[in-house]
ZAFI-828351 format. One record per atom (N, C-alpha, C): residue in three letters; x, y negated, z negated. Coordinates in steps of 0.1 Angstrom, whole numbers, plus 5000, padded with zeros to 4 digits. Layout:
# ZAFI-828351
alaXYZ;...
***
This chain:
# ZAFI-828351
met435293616836;met435393506827;met436093386834;asp435593266832;asp436093146838;asp437393106831;ala438393066840;ala439693026834;ala439692906825;gly438592826826;gly438392706818;gly437692736805;thr437292856803;thr436492886790;thr437392866778;val436892806768;val437592776756;val436992876745;phe437892936738;phe437493026727;phe437992966714;ser437193006703;ser437592966690;ser437393086681;arg438093096670;arg437993206661;arg436693196653;thr436093306650;thr434893316642;thr435393326627;pro434493316617;pro434893346604;pro435593476602;lys435193576609;lys435793716609;lys437193706615;gly437393626625;gly438693606631;gly439593536622;glu439093426615;glu439893356605;glu440393446594;glu439393536590;glu439693626579;glu440893716583;glu440893766595;glu441893856600;glu443293786600;val443193656605;val444493576606;val445093556592;thr444193526582;thr444693496569;thr444993616560;ser444193726562;ser444393836552;ser444693966559;arg444593976572;arg444894106579;arg443894216575;lys442694166571;lys441694256566;lys441294366575;tyr441194346588;tyr440694436598;tyr441794526604;gly443094496601;gly444194576606;gly444294576621;leu444094466628;leu444294466642;leu445694506646;pro445894566657;pro447294596662;pro447994456664;met449294456663;met450094336663;met449894256676;ala449894326688;ala449694256700;ala448294186701;val447294256696;val445994196696;val445894076686;arg446494096675;arg446593996665;arg447293866670;arg448293886677;arg449093776683;arg448093686692;val447293756700;val446393686708;val445393606700;leu444893676689;leu443893606680;leu444493486674;ile445793496670;ile446493386663;ile446593266673;leu446693286686;leu446893186695;leu445593116699;val444493176696;val443193116699;val442992996690;asp442892876696;asp442892756688;asp441592666689;gly440592716697;gly439392636699;gly439592516708;lys440692496714;lys440892386723;lys441492426736;ser442292526737;ser442992566749;ser442092656758;pro442092626771;pro441292716780;pro441892846781;leu441092946786;leu441493086788;leu442793086796;glu442893006807;glu444093016815;glu445392986807;arg445392886798;arg446492856790;arg446792966780;leu445693016774;leu445893126764;leu446593246771;leu446093286783;leu446693396790;leu448193366794;gln448493246797;gln449893216800;gln450793236787;ser450193196776;ser450893216763;ser451193356759;val450293446764;val450393586759;val450693676771;his451393626781;his451693716793;his452493836790;gly453093846778;gly453893966775;gly453094066767;val451794056766;val450894136758;val450194236767;gly450594266779;gly449894356787;gly448694286794;asn447494346793;asn446294286799;asn445694186789;gly446194066789;gly445693966780;gly444193936781;ser443693946793;ser442293926796;ser441394026789;ala441894156790;ala441194266783;ala441194246768;val442294196763;val442394176748;val441494066744;val441393966752;val440393856748;val438993906749;asp438693996759;asp437294056759;asp437094136747;asp437994216743;asp437894306731;asp437594216719;leu438394106717;leu438294026705;leu436893956705;leu436393926717;leu435093866718;leu433993966715;arg434094086720;arg433094186717;arg433094226703;ala434194226696;ala434294266682;ala433994156673;gly433694036678;gly433293926669;gly434393846662;phe435593866667;phe436793786662;phe436893646668;ile436393636680;ile436393506686;ile434993476693;gln434793356696;gln433493316703;gln433893216714;thr432893196723;thr433193096733;thr432792956728;gly433492856732;gly433192726728;gly434292676719;pro434492546718;pro435592486710;pro435292506695;gly436292506687;gly436192516673;gly435892386667;asn435892376654;asn435592246647;asn436692146652;pro436292016653;pro437191916657;pro438391906647;val439591886653;val440691866644;val441091726644;leu441391666633;leu441791526632;leu443091506639;thr443191396645;thr444491356651;thr445191256642;ala446391226645;ala447191126636;ala446390996635;asn445690956645;asn444990826645;asn443490846641;gly443090966638;gly441690996635;gly441190936622;pro439890946620;pro439290896608;pro439790966595;ser439690896584;ser440090956571;ser438890936562;ser438891016552;ser437791016542;ser438391066529;ala437491076519;ala437991126506;ala438391276507;lys437891346517;lys438191486519;lys439291506529;ser439891396533;ser440891406545;ser442191476541;gly442491486528;gly443791546525;gly443991686531;leu442991776529;leu443091916535;leu442991906550;lys442091816555;lys441891806569;lys443191756576;asp443891666569;asp445191616575;asp446191726575;val446191806565;val447191926565;val446792016576;met445492046578;met445092136589;met445492076602;ala445291946604;ala445691876616;ala447191886619;ile447891866608;ile449391876609;ile449692016614;lys449092116607;lys449392256611;lys449092286625;glu447992236630;glu447592266644;glu448592196654;ala448992076650;ala449992006658;ala451292086658;leu451692136647;leu452892216646;leu452792346654;val451592406653;val451392526661;val451592496676;gln450992386680;gln451092346695;gln452592326698;ala453292256689;ala454792236692;ala455492366694;ala455192466685;ala455792596686;ala455492666699;leu454192656703;leu453792716716;leu454492656727;asp454692516727;asp455292446738;asp456792486739;val457492486727;val458892506727;val459292656729;leu458492746723;leu458892886722;leu458192976732;gly457092936738;gly456393016748;gly455993146743;glu456393256750;glu455993386746;glu456593436733;asp457593366728;asp458193396715;asp457493326703;ala456493256706;ala455793176696;ala454893246686;pro454293366689;pro453293416679;pro453793436665;arg454993486663;arg455493506650;arg455593376642;ile455993266648;ile456193136642;ile454893076640;val453993086650;val452593036649;val451893096636;glu452093226634;glu451493286623;glu452093236610;lys453393216609;lys453993156597;lys453493016594;ile453292936605;ile452792796603;ile451392806598;arg450492886604;arg449092886600;arg448992946586;glu449893036581;glu449793086568;glu450493006557;ala451192896562;ala451992816552;ala451092756542;pro451592726530;pro450792656520;pro450292526525;thr449292466518;thr448792336522;thr449392216515;asp450292246505;asp450892136499;asp452192096507;arg452591976506;arg453691926514;arg454992006512;gly455292026499;gly456492106497;gly456492246502;gly455392316501;gly455192446506;gly455292456521;leu454692356528;leu454692346542;leu456092316547;met456792226541;met458192196545;met459092316543;ala458892396532;ala459692516530;ala459392616541;ser458192636545;ser457792726555;ser458392686569;leu458392556571;leu458992506584;leu460492536584;gln461192516573;gln462592546572;gln462792696575;asn461992786569;asn461992926572;asn461792956586;cys460792886593;cys460592906607;cys461792876615;lys462492766612;lys463692716619;lys464692826618;lys464892886606;lys465892986604;lys465593106613;val464293146613;val463893266621;val464193246636;val463793126641;val463993086655;val465493096658;lys466293036649;lys467693026651;lys468393166652;leu467893256643;leu468493386642;leu467893486653;thr466693466657;thr466093566666;thr465793516680;ile465793386682;ile465493336696;ile466693266701;ser466893136696;ser468093066700;ser468292946691;glu469492906689;glu469792786681;glu469292656688;ser469392646701;ser468892526708;ser467392516707;lys466692626707;lys465192616706;lys464892576691;ala465692626682;ala465392596668;ala465592446666;lys466592386672;lys466792246670;lys465692166677;ile465292206688;ile464192136695;ile462892146687;leu462592266682;leu461392276674;leu461492196661;glu462692196655;glu462892106643;glu462591966646;gln463091916657;gln462891776660;gln461391746663;lys460691836670;lys459291816672;lys458491816659;cys458891906650;cys458191916637;cys458391796629;glu459591736629;glu459891616622;glu458991506627;glu458891496641;glu458091386647;glu456591406642;ile456091526642;ile454691546638;ile454491506624;ile455391556615;ile455291526601;ile455291376598;gly456191306606;gly456391166604;gly455091086609;arg454291136617;arg453091066622;arg451991066611;phe451991156602;phe450991166592;phe451291106579;
***
């Protein structure tokens, strides 16, 4: 597999992320959660270096139909187009930006926080409450300094939208 290959989640993969329908083992599920349709395999494997043979896990997810090669649907950026349907798309763009911030700040400790962000409600109040919960989890289980950095990045992201 080429290090530049980009993977995205299939509908089956999205279903596992949101409902845990297929009961994937936690280590495999962490890899699935990190698949974002934008990052090349090389970056994905760097993010999951604590999961054993990350390349084998990606192969298994591909064979089982949880992921596919190629980028996912385009995600709106802060300066991207808007439309009547942009409300939900904007929230999804915010969530993806927040996920990227968590990956950047937390590295191998990110999967749990990434999952919480992706599963957060789509209304502003629910999303903000979930982010506060994420900050508490990071502060208690990882480090206070990383919690502060993550909080600052999240505030910057929310402020752009």
